[in-house]
N, C-alpha and C positions, 0 to 999 in steps of 0.2 A: 456337379458331376454330370457328364453326358450319359444318357441312357437310351436304350432301344426298348420300345414297348412292342411286344409281340401280341397280335390279336388271336382270337380263337380260330378264325379262318386261316391264318398263317400257320397255326399249330397243326391244323388238319392237313395242310399241304406238306409241312415238314414231316409229319408222321407217315404220310403216303410215300414220300421220297425215302425216308428211313427204311420202311418196309421193303421198298423196291431194292435198296442197296443190300439189305440182308438176303433177300431172295437171290439177287444176282451173284452173291458170293457162294451160293450153294448151301449155306448154313440153314438147317431146319430145326428150330428150337422145339424141344418137347415141353419146356416150361419157360414162362416169362416171369422174371422177378423184377419188381419195381422198388425203388428206394424212396421212402417217404420224405417229405410230403410231395415235393414237386415231381418226382418220377412216377407217381401213381397215375397221373393223367396220361402221359404218353404210354405207360404200360397198358392201361385199359384200351387205348386206341390201337396200339400195336396188336394186342390180343385179338381185337376185332378183325384187324387186317389178316391175321394168321388163322382166324376162325378157331381159336382155342379158348378153353376155360381153365386150362392148366396155368394158373397164375399164383404168385405168392408176393408178400410184401415184407421188406426189411425196414425197420424204423431206425433211422440214423439222422443225426443232426450235427452240423459243425458251424452253422451260421446263426447269428442272432442279429436281426436287422441286416445290415450290410457288412458286418464284421465276422470274419472267420475265426473260430476258436478251435478248441480241441474236439476231435470227432468222437461222438458218443453213439454207440449202437445200443438202442434201448429195447429192441424186440427182434427176435429171429423167428421165422416160421417153423412150425412143427410139420415138416413135409419131407418125404423121402425123395431125394434127388440123386441118389447113388446111381452112377452109370448113365445119367441123362445128359442131353444137350440143353444148356440153359443160356438164355439171353437175359443179361442184367441191364436194366434201363434206369437212367436218371434223366432229368431235364437238361442239365448242363454239366460239363466238366470244366470247372473253373481252374482248379489246379490238378484235378484228376485223382486226388488222394482218397476221396470217398470210394470211387470205383475200384481203385487199387486195393484198398483195405478190405472191402466187402468181397472182392474177387478172391482174395486169399481165404476168407472164411468159407466161401462156397466150395472152393477146391479142397481145402484141408478138412473142414468139419462135415461137409455134405457129400464129399467124394464125387462131384460131378464129372462126367466123362469128358465133356467139352464145354468150355465157357467162352462166350463172346460178350462184349460190352457195347452199349449203344447209348448215345445221348442225342438230343435234338441239336444242342449247341456246344461248341468248344470255345473257350477263351484262348485264342491263339497266342496271346501275349504271356499269359500266366501258366498255361497247362504244361505239366511235366509228365503226366501219364495219360496219353491220349486213348480214347475208346477205339474199339475195332471199327465202329460205325458212327458217323455223325453227318449232319446235313447242313449245318450253318456254323460259320466261324466269325467271331467278334473279337474286339479288343476293348470293350466297354461293358458296363453293367447292363444286364438284361432284366426287364420286368415282364414276367409272364402273366397271363390273364388271371391266374389263380393267386397271384401276389398283389393284385391291384388294391385290395382292401387292407393290406398289412401295414 
């Protein structure tokens, strides 16, 4: 299987470009939410770009190794997001189903005012639910630096 290995240096550039795209849109997030495990890294870097400590994490998993299974949300944050602008971040939208599912939770349960989604990468061949913002498109498996030891 062909793979793309993304370095930490490239992650930094992708995050800078992602932050630039969010700013250019005029969207000003009041809270940044990352999806574990891979979305935590870009979430932290984006939070630095926006100079905010208003962050939260949602634990969700649908992949075991390279196989996608049923999405399981295992932890939701105890945070008040009612009426806020929220940026939901993950490292990749392979099919986009995780972003779509968690977006519904944030809108329905947390009553966010405005929600935007962002990923570093989109699988342009598989993705059915594209994020509002992304900076790289692929059609193959991506190995992120935090996945190197898996």
